[in-house]
C-alpha positions in Angstrom: -48.7 -22.5 -9.0 -44.9 -22.2 -8.7 -42.9 -24.1 -6.0 -41.4 -22.2 -3.1 -38.6 -24.8 -2.8 -35.3 -23.5 -4.2 -34.2 -25.4 -7.2 -30.8 -27.0 -7.6 -29.3 -23.8 -9.2 -30.5 -21.7 -6.4 -29.1 -24.1 -3.8 -25.7 -24.1 -5.5 -25.6 -20.3 -5.7 -26.6 -20.1 -2.0 -23.8 -22.5 -1.1 -21.2 -20.4 -3.0 -22.4 -17.2 -1.3 -22.2 -18.9 2.1 -18.6 -19.9 1.4 -17.6 -16.3 0.7 -19.5 -15.1 3.8 -17.9 -17.6 6.1 -14.5 -17.0 4.6 -14.9 -13.2 5.0 -16.0 -13.6 8.6 -12.9 -15.7 9.5 -10.5 -13.4 7.7 -11.9 -10.2 9.3 -12.0 -11.6 12.9 -8.8 -13.8 12.8 -9.0 -17.2 14.6 -12.7 -17.8 15.3 -14.9 -20.3 16.9 -18.0 -21.7 15.2 -20.4 -19.6 17.3 -18.5 -16.4 16.4 -18.6 -17.3 12.7 -22.3 -17.9 12.9 -22.8 -14.5 14.6 -20.5 -12.7 12.1 -21.8 -14.3 8.9 -25.5 -14.4 9.8 -25.8 -18.0 8.5 -27.3 -20.9 10.4 -25.0 -23.1 12.4 -25.6 -26.2 10.3 -24.8 -24.4 7.1 -21.7 -22.8 8.7 -20.4 -26.2 9.8 -20.9 -27.7 6.3 -19.0 -24.7 4.8 -16.2 -24.9 7.3 -15.7 -28.6 6.6 -15.5 -27.8 2.8 -13.1 -24.9 3.2 -10.8 -26.9 5.4 -10.8 -29.7 2.8 -9.9 -27.1 0.1 -7.2 -25.6 2.3 -8.7 -22.2 2.7 -9.0 -22.6 6.5 -7.1 -24.5 9.1 -8.9 -26.1 12.1 -6.8 -25.3 15.1 -6.4 -27.9 17.9 -8.7 -26.7 20.7 -7.4 -26.2 24.2 -9.1 -28.7 26.6 -10.6 -26.9 29.6 -12.8 -28.7 32.0 -15.6 -31.1 30.9 -17.5 -31.2 27.7 -16.4 -31.0 24.1 -13.8 -28.3 23.5 -14.9 -25.5 21.1 -13.4 -25.7 17.6 -11.7 -22.7 16.1 -10.6 -21.9 12.5 -8.2 -19.5 10.9 -7.5 -18.4 7.4 -4.5 -20.2 5.9 -2.6 -17.0 5.2 0.7 -18.9 4.7 -0.7 -20.5 1.5 0.9 -17.7 -0.6 2.8 -14.4 -0.3 3.0 -11.1 -2.1 5.9 -8.7 -2.5 5.6 -4.9 -2.7 8.4 -3.1 -4.5 9.3 0.6 -4.4 11.6 1.4 -7.4 13.0 4.8 -7.1 16.0 6.9 -8.2 18.1 6.2 -5.2 16.8 2.9 -3.8 14.8 -0.2 -4.4 12.8 -1.3 -1.4 10.8 -4.5 -1.0 8.5 -6.0 1.6 7.1 -9.5 1.7 3.7 -10.2 3.4 1.5 -13.2 3.8 -2.1 -13.2 2.5 -3.3 -11.5 5.6 -0.9 -8.6 5.0 1.5 -9.4 7.8 5.0 -8.0 6.9 7.5 -10.8 7.2 10.6 -9.1 5.8 11.9 -5.8 4.5 14.9 -5.4 2.1 16.5 -2.2 0.7 19.2 -1.8 -1.9 20.8 1.5 -2.8 21.0 2.6 -6.5 21.7 5.8 -8.4 19.6 7.8 -10.8 22.0 7.1 -13.7 21.9 3.3 -13.2 20.8 1.8 -16.6 17.3 0.4 -16.8 18.3 -3.2 -17.1 20.5 -3.0 -14.0 17.7 -1.3 -12.0 15.3 -4.1 -13.0 17.9 -6.7 -12.0 18.3 -5.0 -8.7 14.5 -5.2 -8.2 14.6 -8.9 -9.2 17.3 -9.5 -6.5 15.1 -7.7 -3.9 12.3 -10.0 -4.6 14.6 -13.1 -4.2 16.1 -11.6 -1.1 12.7 -10.9 0.5 11.7 -14.5 -0.1 15.0 -15.9 1.2 14.9 -13.8 4.3 11.4 -15.0 5.1 12.3 -18.7 4.3 9.8 -18.7 1.4 10.3 -20.1 -2.0 10.1 -17.6 -4.8 7.4 -19.8 -6.4 5.2 -19.1 -3.4 5.1 -15.4 -4.3 1.8 -15.1 -6.0 1.8 -11.4 -6.8 4.2 -8.5 -7.0 3.0 -4.9 -6.6 5.3 -2.3 -8.0 5.5 1.4 -7.1 7.5 3.5 -9.5 8.5 7.1 -9.5 6.9 9.0 -12.4 3.7 8.5 -14.3 2.5 4.9 -14.8 -0.3 4.1 -17.2 -3.1 1.6 -16.4 -1.2 -1.2 -18.2 1.8 -0.8 -15.9 4.2 1.0 -18.3 6.1 4.0 -17.1 5.1 6.9 -19.3 7.2 9.6 -17.7 10.0 9.6 -15.1 12.0 12.8 -14.6 14.1 11.4 -11.8 15.5 8.5 -13.8 17.0 9.2 -17.3 16.1 6.0 -19.1 13.1 4.8 -17.1 10.3 6.0 -19.3 8.9 3.2 -21.5 9.7 0.5 -18.9 6.9 -2.2 -19.0 6.8 -3.2 -15.3 3.9 -5.6 -15.7 5.7 -7.6 -18.4 9.1 -7.7 -16.6 8.3 -9.6 -13.3 7.5 -13.3 -13.5 4.9 -13.7 -10.7 1.4 -14.9 -11.7 0.0 -11.4 -10.9 1.9 -8.2 -11.4 0.3 -4.8 -10.7 2.1 -1.4 -11.1 1.2 2.1 -9.9 2.7 5.5 -9.3 4.6 5.6 -6.0 2.7 8.4 -4.4 -0.6 6.8 -5.1 0.5 3.5 -3.5 1.9 5.4 -0.5 -1.6 6.9 -0.1 -3.1 3.4 -0.3 -0.7 2.3 2.5 -2.0 5.2 4.7 -5.5 4.0 4.2 -4.7 0.4 5.0 -2.0 0.7 7.6 -1.6 4.3 8.6 -3.6 7.3 9.7 -6.9 6.2 8.1 -6.8 2.8 9.8 -10.2 2.7 11.5 -11.6 5.4 9.2 -11.2 3.9 5.8 -13.9 6.1 4.1 -12.4 9.4 5.1 -11.2 11.7 2.3 -7.4 12.1 2.3 -4.8 14.1 0.4 -1.3 12.6 0.7 1.8 14.8 0.2 4.7 12.5 -0.7 7.7 14.4 0.6 11.2 13.2 -0.1 13.9 13.5 -2.7 11.0 13.5 -5.2 7.6 15.1 -4.4 4.1 13.9 -5.3 0.4 14.1 -4.4 -2.3 11.5 -4.3 -5.8 11.2 -3.1 -8.1 8.7 -1.4 -11.7 9.8 -1.8 -14.8 8.0 -0.3 -12.5 5.1 0.6 -11.1 4.6 -2.9 -7.7 5.5 -4.2 -8.2 7.9 -7.1 -5.8 7.0 -10.0 -7.6 8.8 -12.8 -8.3 7.7 -16.3 -4.6 7.7 -17.3 -2.9 7.2 -13.9 -2.2 11.0 -13.5 -4.7 12.0 -10.8 -3.1 14.8 -8.6 0.1 14.9 -10.7 1.0 18.6 -10.6 4.6 18.1 -11.7 4.1 19.9 -15.1 2.1 22.9 -13.7 3.8 26.2 -13.8 3.9 27.9 -10.5 4.3 24.6 -8.6 7.7 25.1 -7.0 8.2 21.9 -5.0 11.1 20.5 -7.0 13.3 23.7 -6.7 12.3 23.9 -3.0 14.6 21.0 -2.2 17.5 23.2 -3.0 16.7 25.4 -0.1 17.6 22.4 2.2 20.7 21.4 0.3 22.1 25.0 0.3 22.5 25.1 4.1 24.5 21.8 4.2 28.2 21.3 3.6 29.2 20.2 0.1 31.0 17.3 1.7 27.6 15.7 2.6 26.3 13.3 -0.2 23.2 14.6 -2.0 21.1 11.8 -0.8 21.8 12.8 2.9 21.6 16.6 2.6 18.0 17.0 3.5 18.3 14.8 6.6 21.2 17.0 7.8 19.3 20.2 7.1 16.4 19.0 9.2 18.8 17.9 12.0 20.4 21.3 12.0 16.9 23.0 12.2 16.1 20.7 15.0 19.2 21.9 16.8 18.1 25.5 16.4 20.4 26.6 13.5 18.9 29.8 12.1 19.8 29.3 8.5 18.5 25.7 8.5 15.2 26.8 10.1 14.8 29.4 7.4 15.5 26.8 4.7 12.9 24.5 6.2 10.3 27.4 6.1 11.1 28.1 2.5 10.9 24.4 1.6 7.5 24.2 3.4 6.3 27.2 1.3 7.2 25.4 -1.9 5.3 22.3 -0.7 2.2 24.2 0.4 1.4 25.7 -3.0 0.5 22.4 -4.6 -1.1 20.9 -1.5 -3.3 24.0 -1.2 -4.5 23.4 -4.8 -5.5 19.9 -3.9 -7.2 21.0 -0.7 -9.2 23.6 -2.6 -10.5 21.0 -5.0 -11.2 18.1 -2.7 -11.8 19.7 0.7 -10.4 16.6 2.5 -10.8 15.8 6.1 -7.1 14.8 6.5 -3.9 15.8 4.8 -1.0 13.4 5.5 2.7 14.4 5.3 4.3 11.1 4.2 7.4 9.8 2.6 11.0 9.9 3.9 10.6 13.5 5.1 7.7 12.6 7.4 10.4 11.6 9.9 11.2 15.3 10.1 7.6 16.2 11.0 8.7 17.7 14.3 10.4 20.6 12.5 8.5 20.6 9.1 4.8 20.3 10.1 4.5 23.6 11.9 5.8 25.9 9.1 3.9 23.8 6.6 0.6 24.3 8.5 1.3 28.0 8.7 1.7 28.3 4.9 -1.5 26.3 4.4 -3.3 28.6 6.7 -2.2 31.5 4.6 -3.4 29.9 1.4 -6.5 27.9 2.4 -9.9 29.1 3.8 -10.0 25.8 5.8 -7.0 23.7 6.6 -7.7 20.0 7.1 -6.4 18.0 9.9 -2.6 17.5 9.4 -1.0 14.3 10.3 2.5 12.9 9.8 2.8 9.4 8.5 4.2 6.7 10.7 5.2 4.5 7.7 8.2 6.6 6.7 10.2 5.6 3.7 8.5 2.2 3.5 5.1 3.7 2.6 5.3 2.9 -1.1 6.5 -0.7 -0.7 3.7 -1.3 1.8 1.1 0.2 -0.5 2.4 -1.9 -3.3 2.0 -5.0 -1.2 -1.6 -4.0 -0.4 -2.3 -3.5 -4.1 -0.8 -6.9 -4.9 -3.0 -8.5 -2.2 -6.1 -6.9 -3.6 -5.2 -8.4 -7.0 -4.8 -11.8 -5.5 -8.2 -11.5 -3.7 -9.8 -10.4 -6.9 -8.4 -13.4 -8.8 -9.5 -15.9 -6.1 -12.7 -14.4 -4.9 -14.3 -11.9 -7.2 -13.4 -13.4 -10.6 -14.4 -16.9 -9.5 -18.2 -16.8 -9.1 -18.6 -20.6 -8.6 -17.2 -22.7 -5.9 -13.9 -21.6 -4.4 -11.0 -23.5 -5.8 -8.3 -25.3 -3.7 -6.1 -22.6 -2.2 -2.9 -23.4 -4.0 -0.6 -21.6 -6.4 -2.3 -23.1 -9.4 -5.5 -21.2 -8.3 -4.1 -18.1 -9.9 
């Protein structure tokens, strides 16, 4: 007759599972007391206290000094040591390189932007991105060595290995191996529109409804589409999911010229759309007509994605989301003409930083995967060498 007492291997596996459950409970709730961790994790108090002692010793958690109120032993509380490492999210585009630095809990500590031009050579664009990483760390008073992962969003088509396969907006950008260039322990690269959609799920309109289906229209100097379905970003087998840039009949690139045409030639190209939206906001008839024509160009591709996915939400994101007050109404009218059912339309609140924020979230996911998922045994000490 077999014994019902768990053997040593079972006990070890149980301890490892308990570690992850306690860590997840603390990370999801923020600073927590023991009783809260017990309730959240579903593990007995004795086992929880043993795990807490171990995780503090291995520098995953910090025991905070309890406030003394009245008689009795003050309740202990614990928090995740999010300052152990940092991630940077980069948005490398034709006209700018943006970077955000966050801690391991995703709190944004600094944002840096540097202007570039489409004709800037590849090496110079990469050097600019390197400087943005350094500047982000410096502004946050963080050593570059503490940056554990870099997420990179790039205009164009990026394959699963992190190489730019196609980039119409930047002449010499195709063939750039983003994963190989940056020196962090973990580098992950994606198409910019896909990362912007990820940011909406984590920080934007899907916050609180992470499993909702979403189509993201990335509207700016370049246009793109991306999808989050059943809570997961859909990249596709080759990184080209929702890429309609090569389809005949999709007229979103020429649509930008409608906005440019109603603005003085003295205005720089990078600012023309902003001035067109401002003129439409002020009631200029030619500008309002240009916005409607631009919305018509955007709606064709968006309606195609809606017909295939039937999402609950469509998000207007990217730099042009800041003009939602004049753009969303004509865009909705065009969709109503093309779609049997128009999803809920929302404007992103993340603006031009959406790609960098999504890249940072992607980098944080990669760090978690290295530290938590890939390591099936006991959690290592939480230090840079853990990666």
